[in-house]
FISEFI-501147 format. One record per residue (C-alpha): x, z, y. Coordinates in steps of 0.1 Angstrom, whole numbers, padded with zeros to 4 digits, always signed. Layout:
BEGIN
XZY;...
# end
This chain:
BEGIN
+0047-0404+0141;+0046-0386+0174;+0078-0365+0179;+0058-0335+0192;+0035-0336+0162;+0066-0339+0138;+0082-0309+0156;+0050-0289+0152;+0049-0297+0115;+0085-0286+0111;+0078-0254+0129;+0048-0246+0107;+0069-0253+0076;+0097-0230+0088;+0072-0202+0096;+0056-0207+0061;+0091-0204+0044;+0099-0173+0065;+0066-0157+0057;+0072-0161+0020;+0106-0143+0021;+0102-0115+0047;+0077-0099+0070;+0074-0112+0106;+0078-0086+0134;+0045-0066+0137;+0031-0081+0105;+0019-0052+0084;+0014-0053+0046;-0021-0042+0037;-0028-0031+0002;-0058-0014-0015;-0053+0014-0040;-0084+0015-0062;-0092+0031-0095;-0092+0063-0115;-0058+0080-0117;-0042+0083-0151;-0010+0100-0162;+0019+0076-0160;+0031+0064-0194;+0053+0034-0202;+0061+0030-0165;+0089+0006-0155;+0123+0019-0144;+0127+0019-0107;+0158+0011-0087;+0154+0043-0068;+0179+0072-0075;+0164+0102-0092;+0130+0088-0098;+0118+0087-0134;+0081+0076-0135;+0079+0086-0171;+0089+0123-0167;+0053+0136-0169;+0050+0144-0132;+0035+0111-0120;+0000+0096-0120;-0009+0060-0115;-0036+0037-0103;-0039+0000-0095;-0029-0018-0063;-0052-0047-0053;-0046-0075-0029;-0064-0076+0004;-0061-0112+0015;-0095-0129+0020;-0129-0122+0035;-0158-0115+0012;-0176-0147+0003;-0145-0168+0007;-0132-0190-0021;-0097-0175-0022;-0085-0150-0048;-0087-0115-0034;-0091-0080-0049;-0069-0089-0078;-0046-0063-0093;-0011-0070-0080;+0008-0039-0090;+0008-0002-0096;+0009+0029-0073;+0026+0060-0087;+0024+0094-0070;+0041+0127-0077;+0020+0155-0061;+0047+0181-0066;+0073+0162-0046;+0051+0141-0023;+0069+0109-0035;+0051+0076-0040;+0063+0043-0056;+0046+0009-0053;+0056-0016-0079;+0048-0051-0068;+0058-0087-0077;+0090-0093-0057;+0101-0057-0053;+0094-0020-0052;+0087+0004-0024;+0095+0042-0023;+0077+0064+0001;+0075+0101+0011;+0043+0117+0023;+0048+0133+0058;+0013+0143+0070;-0024+0143+0060;-0057+0147+0077;-0085+0157+0053;-0117+0176+0063;-0122+0211+0051;-0156+0202+0036;-0166+0177+0009;-0196+0155+0007;-0215+0159-0026;-0220+0126-0046;-0253+0138-0062;-0238+0136-0097;-0217+0168-0097;-0187+0153-0079;-0177+0150-0042;-0161+0127-0017;-0132+0135+0006;-0122+0111+0034;-0091+0112+0055;-0057+0098+0063;-0022+0102+0051;+0011+0093+0068;+0042+0082+0048;+0077+0071+0056;+0092+0042+0037;+0123+0057+0022;+0136+0026+0004;+0124-0009-0005;+0138-0037-0026;+0134-0075-0029;+0110-0092-0005;+0100-0058+0008;+0135-0046+0019;+0126-0052+0056;+0101-0023+0053;+0128+0003+0046;+0125+0029+0074;+0089+0017+0082;+0056+0036+0081;+0025+0037+0059;-0009+0047+0074;-0033+0054+0045;-0071+0054+0051;-0084+0072+0021;-0116+0080+0002;-0112+0103-0028;-0141+0105-0052;-0137+0137-0072;-0157+0130-0103;-0177+0157-0121;-0153+0153-0151;-0123+0163-0128;-0109+0127-0126;-0100+0112-0092;-0113+0077-0083;-0095+0065-0052;-0102+0038-0027;-0074+0037-0001;-0062+0011+0023;-0024+0012+0029;-0012-0003+0062;+0025-0006+0058;+0046-0015+0089;+0082-0025+0093;+0104-0002+0114;+0101-0006+0151;+0068-0024+0150;+0035-0013+0164;+0013+0000+0136;-0018-0020+0130;-0041+0009+0141;-0021+0016+0173;-0034+0005+0207;-0024+0010+0243;-0054+0034+0248;-0039+0059+0223;
# end
């Protein structure tokens, strides 16, 4: 076997092992929040001090993976966890395989007008900014990082909220995925 080829195989194996255990610099985690919010009941305990997801102040929706292109053979858009949010405190908790992430909302950009959906509801589109307060397990490198949410709320005629939101979560000190030199 060619030594250069063997070295390349070893490098790829090392990178694959590293990628399974922690994020690489400037590698964001991209997740999709999608579904109708429900009151949180029978939620798991979190490792975060002072957070009780079952205290009646939290709502929950599903977290979906965003890993493959439409039409590909890989598994994508599968439910991989839960997203909990407390509107009164601006706190959010992601429960995922391999760890949990606690965040705090810091800013939002929503238009003053809504777009009617033709069925008695309306759409709101905008962005949210969050700081990663704490993170556990394989997500611990994200502590102190940032989350840029690109959000589309569908306020249904029955007062429920159906969300479709991409969360772009970056490790501290990295360039956010949406950032460019022209900004």
